[in-house]
C-alpha positions in Angstrom: 0.0 0.0 0.0 1.4 3.4 -1.0 1.7 6.0 1.8 -0.5 9.1 1.4 1.8 12.1 1.8 -0.1 15.2 3.0 3.1 17.2 3.3 3.2 20.8 2.1 6.3 20.1 0.1 8.2 18.3 -1.3 4.8 16.7 -1.9 3.2 13.6 -3.4 3.7 12.9 -7.1 1.3 11.0 -9.3 1.8 7.2 -9.1 1.8 7.0 -12.8 4.6 9.5 -13.0 6.7 7.7 -10.4 6.3 4.4 -12.3 7.3 5.9 -15.6 10.4 7.5 -14.0 11.2 4.1 -12.5 11.1 2.4 -15.8 13.3 5.0 -17.5 15.7 5.8 -14.6 18.6 3.6 -15.7 17.9 3.4 -19.4 16.3 6.4 -21.0 14.7 5.6 -24.3 17.2 2.9 -25.1 20.3 5.1 -24.7 21.7 2.7 -22.1 22.1 5.7 -19.8 19.9 7.4 -17.2 18.7 10.9 -18.2 20.8 12.4 -15.4 23.9 11.1 -17.2 23.1 12.6 -20.6 24.2 16.0 -21.8 21.8 18.9 -21.5 23.0 19.9 -25.0 22.1 16.5 -26.4 19.1 15.7 -28.5 17.4 13.7 -25.8 17.2 16.6 -23.3 16.5 19.2 -26.0 13.4 17.2 -26.9 12.4 17.1 -23.2 12.8 20.8 -22.5 11.0 21.8 -25.6 8.1 19.4 -24.9 7.8 20.6 -21.3 7.5 24.2 -22.4 5.0 23.3 -25.1 2.8 21.4 -22.6 2.9 24.2 -20.0 1.8 26.7 -22.7 -1.0 24.4 -23.8 -2.3 23.7 -20.3 -2.2 27.3 -19.2 -3.1 29.0 -22.5 0.2 30.9 -22.7 0.7 33.0 -25.8 3.8 34.6 -27.3 3.6 37.6 -25.0 5.0 35.5 -22.1 8.2 33.5 -21.9 8.5 30.2 -19.9 11.7 29.9 -17.9 13.2 27.1 -15.8 15.3 28.5 -13.0 17.2 27.0 -10.1 17.0 28.5 -6.6 13.3 27.9 -5.9 10.7 30.5 -5.3 13.0 32.0 -2.6 15.5 33.2 -5.2 12.6 34.7 -7.1 12.0 36.9 -4.1 15.3 38.7 -5.0 15.3 38.3 -8.8 11.9 40.1 -9.1 13.0 43.4 -7.6 16.5 43.2 -9.1 15.0 42.9 -12.5 11.7 44.8 -12.3 12.0 47.6 -9.7 12.0 50.8 -11.7 14.8 53.3 -10.9 13.8 55.4 -7.9 10.5 53.6 -7.8 8.6 51.4 -5.4 6.7 48.2 -5.4 3.5 47.1 -3.7 3.2 43.8 -1.7 0.1 42.2 -0.2 0.9 40.8 3.2 -1.1 37.5 3.6 1.3 35.2 5.3 4.9 34.1 6.1 6.0 33.7 2.5 4.6 37.0 1.3 6.3 38.7 4.2 9.6 37.1 3.2 9.2 38.2 -0.4 8.6 41.8 0.8 11.6 41.7 3.1 13.9 40.6 0.3 12.5 43.3 -2.0 13.4 46.0 0.5 17.0 45.3 -0.2 16.5 46.7 -3.8 14.0 49.5 -3.3 11.0 50.9 -1.5 8.2 48.4 -0.6 4.7 49.5 0.3 2.1 47.2 1.8 -1.1 47.5 -0.2 -3.1 45.1 2.0 -2.5 42.9 5.0 -4.3 40.4 7.2 -1.5 40.2 9.8 -3.8 41.8 12.4 -6.1 38.7 12.3 -3.2 36.2 12.2 -3.5 35.8 8.5 -6.9 34.0 8.7 -8.1 35.6 5.5 -7.3 37.3 2.2 -7.8 41.1 2.7 -11.0 42.2 0.9 -9.7 43.2 -2.6 -12.2 45.9 -3.2 -10.7 47.9 -0.3 -7.2 47.9 -1.9 -6.0 51.2 -3.4 -3.1 50.2 -5.6 -0.9 53.0 -7.0 -0.6 53.0 -10.8 2.9 54.4 -10.4 4.2 51.3 -8.6 6.8 49.2 -10.4 4.6 46.1 -9.8 2.1 44.6 -7.3 3.1 41.3 -5.7 0.7 38.7 -4.2 1.1 35.1 -2.9 -1.9 33.3 -4.4 -2.0 30.5 -1.9 -0.6 30.6 1.7 0.5 27.1 2.7 1.0 27.9 6.4 -2.2 29.9 7.0 -4.3 27.8 4.7 -5.7 30.8 2.7 -6.1 31.4 -1.0 -7.2 34.1 -3.4 -10.4 33.1 -5.1 -10.3 36.2 -7.3 -7.3 38.4 -8.2 -6.9 42.1 -7.8 -7.3 44.3 -10.8 -4.3 46.6 -11.0 -2.9 49.0 -13.6 0.7 47.9 -12.8 2.1 44.4 -13.6 0.6 41.8 -11.2 3.1 39.3 -10.0 2.0 36.1 -8.2 3.9 33.5 -6.2 1.9 30.5 -7.2 4.2 27.9 -5.7 1.4 26.0 -3.9 -1.5 26.3 -6.3 -0.1 26.7 -9.8 -2.0 24.5 -12.3 -4.5 23.5 -9.7 -7.1 25.7 -11.5 -7.7 27.7 -14.6 -6.2 31.3 -14.5 -6.0 33.9 -17.3 -2.2 34.4 -17.9 -2.9 37.7 -19.5 -3.9 39.1 -16.1 -0.3 38.6 -14.8 3.1 40.2 -15.6 4.8 37.3 -13.9 3.8 34.0 -12.3 6.4 31.9 -10.5 6.4 28.7 -8.6 8.8 26.2 -7.0 8.0 22.8 -8.5 8.0 20.8 -5.3 4.4 21.2 -4.4 2.2 20.8 -7.6 4.6 20.4 -10.5 7.3 17.9 -9.7 10.3 17.4 -7.4 12.4 20.1 -5.8 15.3 21.7 -7.8 13.6 23.9 -10.3 11.2 26.9 -10.4 9.0 27.8 -13.3 8.8 31.6 -14.1 6.2 32.7 -16.7 7.1 36.3 -17.5 5.8 38.9 -19.9 8.6 39.5 -22.4 8.5 43.3 -22.2 9.1 43.2 -18.5 12.4 41.4 -18.9 13.6 44.5 -20.8 13.5 46.5 -17.6 16.6 44.8 -16.1 19.4 47.2 -15.1 22.8 46.6 -16.6 24.4 45.8 -13.2 22.3 42.7 -12.6 24.5 39.5 -12.9 24.0 37.3 -15.9 22.5 34.3 -14.0 20.0 36.6 -12.3 18.6 38.2 -15.4 15.3 36.9 -16.8 16.5 37.8 -20.3 19.3 35.2 -19.9 16.8 32.4 -19.5 14.6 33.8 -22.3 17.3 34.2 -24.8 19.1 30.9 -24.0 15.8 28.9 -23.5 16.9 28.1 -20.0 20.1 26.5 -21.2 22.7 29.2 -20.5 24.2 26.8 -17.9 23.5 23.2 -17.0 19.9 23.1 -15.8 18.5 20.6 -13.3 17.8 18.1 -16.0 16.1 15.4 -13.9 13.8 17.9 -12.2 12.7 19.2 -15.6 12.2 15.7 -16.9 10.0 14.9 -14.0 8.1 18.2 -14.5 7.5 17.0 -18.1 6.0 13.7 -16.9 3.7 15.6 -14.6 2.6 17.8 -17.5 1.8 14.8 -19.6 -0.2 13.3 -16.6 -2.2 16.6 -16.3 -3.1 16.5 -19.9 -4.3 12.9 -19.5 -6.5 14.0 -16.6 -8.3 16.4 -18.9 -6.3 19.6 -18.3 -6.7 22.3 -15.7 -10.5 22.6 -15.8 -10.8 18.9 -15.0 -8.2 18.9 -12.2 -9.9 22.0 -10.8 -13.1 20.0 -10.4 -11.3 17.2 -8.6 -9.5 19.7 -6.3 -12.8 21.4 -5.4 -14.4 18.1 -4.5 -11.4 17.0 -2.3 -11.3 20.3 -0.3 -15.1 20.6 0.0 -15.3 17.1 1.4 -12.8 17.9 4.1 -14.3 21.3 5.0 -17.8 19.7 5.2 -16.5 17.3 7.8 -14.7 20.0 9.8 -17.7 22.4 9.7 -20.2 19.8 11.0 -17.8 18.6 13.7 -17.5 20.0 17.3 -14.2 18.3 17.6 -12.3 19.8 14.6 -12.1 23.6 14.0 -11.0 25.6 11.0 -9.2 28.9 12.0 -9.6 30.3 8.4 -12.4 32.6 7.3 -14.7 30.5 5.0 -14.3 33.1 2.2 -10.5 32.5 2.0 -10.1 28.8 2.6 -7.4 27.2 0.6 -8.2 24.3 -1.7 -4.6 23.1 -1.5 -3.8 23.3 2.2 -6.6 22.5 4.6 -5.6 23.6 8.1 -7.5 22.8 11.3 -7.2 22.4 15.0 -8.2 19.8 17.6 -9.3 20.5 21.2 -5.7 20.2 22.5 -2.1 20.0 21.3 -1.9 16.6 22.9 -4.7 15.3 20.8 -3.1 16.9 17.7 0.1 15.1 18.4 -1.8 11.8 18.8 -3.7 12.5 15.6 -0.4 12.9 13.7 1.1 9.7 15.2 -2.0 7.6 14.7 -2.4 8.8 11.1 1.1 7.7 10.4 0.4 4.2 11.6 -2.5 4.2 9.1 -0.3 5.2 6.2 -0.8 9.0 6.2 2.2 11.3 6.8 2.9 15.0 6.7 -0.2 16.1 8.6 1.6 18.1 11.3 0.9 21.8 10.9 3.8 24.3 10.3 6.0 24.8 13.4 5.1 28.5 13.5 1.3 27.9 14.0 0.9 24.2 15.1 -2.3 22.3 14.4 -3.0 20.0 11.6 -2.4 20.6 7.8 -3.6 18.4 5.0 -2.0 19.4 1.8 -4.1 18.0 -1.1 -2.3 19.1 -4.2 -3.1 17.8 -7.7 -1.4 14.4 -7.2 -3.3 13.6 -4.0 -6.1 11.2 -5.2 -9.6 11.4 -4.0 -9.0 8.0 -2.4 -6.4 9.6 -0.2 -8.8 12.3 1.0 -11.5 9.7 1.6 -9.0 7.7 3.7 -8.2 10.8 5.7 -11.9 11.5 6.3 -12.6 8.0 7.5 -9.7 8.3 9.9 -10.9 11.7 11.1 -14.4 10.3 11.8 -13.0 7.4 13.7 -10.5 9.5 15.6 -13.3 11.8 16.8 -15.5 8.9 17.8 -12.7 7.4 20.0 -11.2 10.7 21.3 -14.0 13.2 21.1 
């Protein structure tokens, strides 16, 4: 029996993808070598990287206005690359403060220019997304940055702010979990290790004209234009991570694309929230209007019961349910690869745990 991994990341990968990678690990397409041993300049990897980009474009409806880049360093390096490349001279950027990762992004940006907080839910312990209609974004800002899904707080944007400046979104934990209009964004970026593949690569989808802003003093490897012009092959990329990303893209297409996977994700999260809302034992700290479909966080009556919940779940083949160390509680991360069967198994366990311990 396969373990259900509810960790926030690195997260579960589709079983079909893991099996395919297992088959090809030592002998990729009859080469007698594993892909990790083959040159990134060779025909085998060139075919992979071109196919991955093509599939991402197809799945997300990305036109020529945006470039797709594969960059090392994860989303955390993007926190620095974005202001280095896109902060206008003498200008400022706006950041929405909705959790730990958005705060870290803003802190990094302050190294390169002025940062203004356009909205925040810190005064309510990040239990919601600030009401967008109350925002007053400045059209003179270099860009406006949001974190579309907050893994620690368990909140998510269900609609996006309309701004006159380029909208930039850290979508590390909900990219490709639903349909979005790429033309609404100047830049979308995501570490792969939650919804796209293994750790080691970040995907950045950037409007080409924004890459022209980069000042001359930005190092070559930190310039978006480097990745655009060299098709992410300026240096040796994380070949195996990109290969795995490609397998996940094929799997997503086989599921019916993003509209189909969005329906499944809605059903998974709704089933969990329904249980929590009808229970007097489990409690959600998140405002219903902002609940994440990717990271379902909840509390039990005591920390002792929460520790027992995590331990007992592990014995039943479910791991990664402990909440983030900064907030405690329980967190069930149900990204694309988590099957409905995994959520149903968790729900059955929760019902039994409440019956015995409630």
